[in-house]
C-alpha positions in Angstrom: 16.8 -36.5 -33.1 15.8 -33.0 -33.8 15.4 -30.1 -31.3 11.3 -30.5 -32.0 11.1 -33.9 -31.5 12.8 -33.6 -28.3 10.5 -31.0 -27.0 7.8 -33.0 -27.8 9.3 -35.4 -25.9 10.0 -33.3 -23.2 6.3 -32.4 -23.1 4.7 -35.7 -23.5 6.8 -36.6 -20.8 5.7 -34.0 -18.5 2.1 -35.1 -19.2 3.0 -38.4 -18.7 4.2 -37.7 -15.6 1.6 -35.6 -14.1 -1.0 -38.4 -14.9 1.0 -40.6 -12.8 1.4 -38.2 -10.1 -2.6 -37.8 -10.3 -3.3 -41.5 -10.8 -0.5 -42.4 -7.4 -2.8 -40.0 -5.5 -6.0 -41.5 -6.2 -4.3 -45.0 -5.4 -3.0 -43.9 -1.9 -6.3 -42.1 -0.9 -8.2 -45.2 -1.5 -5.6 -46.8 0.5 -5.7 -44.6 3.6 -10.2 -44.8 3.2 -9.6 -48.8 3.5 -7.3 -48.4 6.2 -10.1 -46.4 8.0 -12.5 -48.5 7.5 -14.6 -46.1 5.4 -15.9 -47.1 1.8 -13.5 -46.6 -0.7 -15.7 -47.1 -4.1 -16.3 -45.3 -7.2 -19.2 -43.6 -6.0 -16.7 -42.0 -3.3 -14.3 -40.8 -5.7 -15.5 -39.1 -9.2 -13.4 -39.6 -12.3 -10.9 -37.2 -13.5 -12.1 -34.4 -16.0 -10.7 -32.8 -18.4 -10.8 -29.3 -18.0 -13.4 -27.5 -20.1 -16.0 -30.7 -19.9 -19.3 -29.9 -20.4 -22.4 -32.0 -19.2 -23.1 -32.6 -22.9 -20.2 -33.5 -23.7 -20.1 -36.7 -21.6 -23.1 -38.2 -24.0 -21.0 -37.0 -27.1 -19.4 -39.6 -29.4 -16.5 -37.4 -30.0 -15.9 -37.2 -26.0 -12.1 -38.6 -25.6 -13.0 -39.8 -22.3 -9.1 -38.6 -21.1 -7.8 -36.4 -18.1 -6.0 -34.5 -20.5 -8.5 -34.1 -23.7 -12.0 -33.1 -24.3 -12.8 -34.2 -27.7 -11.7 -34.5 -31.4 -13.6 -31.3 -32.3 -13.1 -29.1 -29.6 -9.5 -30.3 -27.6 -10.2 -27.4 -24.7 -13.9 -28.1 -25.0 -16.7 -26.3 -26.6 -17.0 -22.0 -25.8 -20.4 -22.7 -25.1 -23.0 -25.4 -22.7 -24.4 -26.2 -25.8 -22.4 -27.9 -28.6 -23.3 -27.7 -32.3 -21.1 -30.5 -33.2 -22.6 -32.7 -30.6 -23.2 -36.2 -31.8 -25.1 -38.1 -29.1 -24.0 -41.9 -28.7 -26.8 -44.8 -29.3 -27.6 -47.0 -26.9 -26.5 -50.5 -27.3 -29.1 -52.6 -28.9 -31.1 -50.0 -31.0 
């Protein structure tokens, strides 16, 4: 294994560990809410979005739906609220 591949493997493991920690925090928050008798459904907890996600991103074909990546064209999100590369997702059955 080369130095470069070991560094990228280390970075990947760090990202994966951060993601797992976020998931565990959400799981424990849901468990605590259930134990307290409060509703703990999807309406109570919002999904984790990557930094830089704009409202226009959510309906785009290139949107990655990942907590670490916004899209294939703009990995860190578009620079403006409007994205020139946005490709709207077609509704099913059209």
